[in-house]
N, C-alpha and C positions, 0 to 999 in steps of 0.2 A: 809593697802593704808603702802605703802614703807614709806614714810616720816611722820609717824605719830608715835610718841613714847609714847602717853597715851597706856597706859596695857602693855606695855613691860617689863620684869625683869630688874633687876639693869647689869644682865650681859648682855643681849641683848644691854640697851642703851649706856655700858659704849665700848662696841666693835663697837660701831656706833660714838661715840666720838672723833675725832682728838685732839692732842694735839700740833698746829701749833710754837707755842710761846716758849712752854719747846724745842720743837726740837731745834728752831732757837738758842736761850739762850747755848743750847748743842752743836752746833755746835759754836757756838763764841767762847767758851772756848776749844773747840778740836783746833779751829786754834790759838786761844793765846798758848795754849802748843805747836806746832808745832813751831809759831812764835820765840817762847823761843829757841826752838832747832835752830832751824835756826841761831838767834843772836848768841847763845854760840859758835857754828860751828865756826862763824867769828871772835868771838874777841877770843877765842883759837885759832885760826889757825895766829893769830897778823896782819890780813890782814888791820882791823878797828877798831876806840878805839869806839869802839859798848859795850862796855861795860855797859854805864851807861841805855842804852837802855833795856838792856836785864834787870838791875834791877828793870828799871819803869814800865816794863812791869810785870817782878816776883809780884810787888809788888801790882799792880793792880788786877792781876788774882784769886788770892785768893779772893780777897772783892768781884770781882764780881761771881766767880763761887756759892756764895752764893744765889742769886736770882736763878738761875734754882733750886739748892735746895728745897726752899719754894716753887717755884713752882711746882715741882716734888710732896715735902707732899701736899701740897692744894688738887694736882690732883689724891693723893692716898686718901685721905679723902673721892674724890670724885668717886671714885671707878674707876676713868679712867684710872691709872695706877697703877703696883702693891706697896705695901711698898716695894717689895723688890729694886725694880725699886729705888725708893726715895731715901732708905737707901746706891745704891751703888752712887747716885749724891751726897749725905752728905760725904762717904767716899773719893768722890775725892776731897770735899772741905779741908777734911782733911791732903789730901794728897799735897794738893797744901799748906796749912799753912804750913807743913813741910818742904816741898821746900824751901820755902820762906826764914824757920828760918835758914835749911842747907845754905842757899844763902851766908847768913847774917856773918855766922861762921867762924872764921880763921884761921882754924886748918886745914890742907890738908887730914885729914884722912874725913871730911863731903864732898869732892870730891868726896872720891869713894862711897859714899853713896847718893848723889846729883845725879848724872848721871845717876844711873841704876833707881832710883825713879824720872828721867826725863820720863827715856825709858817708865816706868809701866805707868805713867801719863797720855801720851802721846798713850797708846796702850786701857787703860782704858775710857778717853775720847771720843777717836775714835769710839770704840764700844758701848758708850751708845748714841753720837749724832747717830751711825747707826742704833740701838734700835729706837733711839726715829723716827727716820725719818720714819724707815720700820713699826713702829707701827699705825703711821700717815697715811702711801700709805696703809695698811691693811685695816682700818675700813674705805675706801672710798669706 
């Protein structure tokens, strides 16, 4: 019976379990990082006094990103996602905390690290969100 998971191995069960909550959380983080890039572009071009909004989003984003990292580790313990995937979600949180710290430093050289790290965080958060969505679709 296809809907019956009794007697299936852990691998078979984990292939059938979706992770919509984790996927949604990762999409929110990726959208937050994209929002940060847009806000940075706006205030760097001096078209609007939006630096405060960039600061607030940048302060909330690393705290929020802890949630999908915890969910990923729970799902990894359940065998639904790999420990590597959970590790990358944790690495994303660390990167966001570093990014926030760099954003508060008054030294011009921090911008030389802050901007490329932002690009890397956008690529990483987008990749994790896409992988989470693809895994959910593959499990259907």
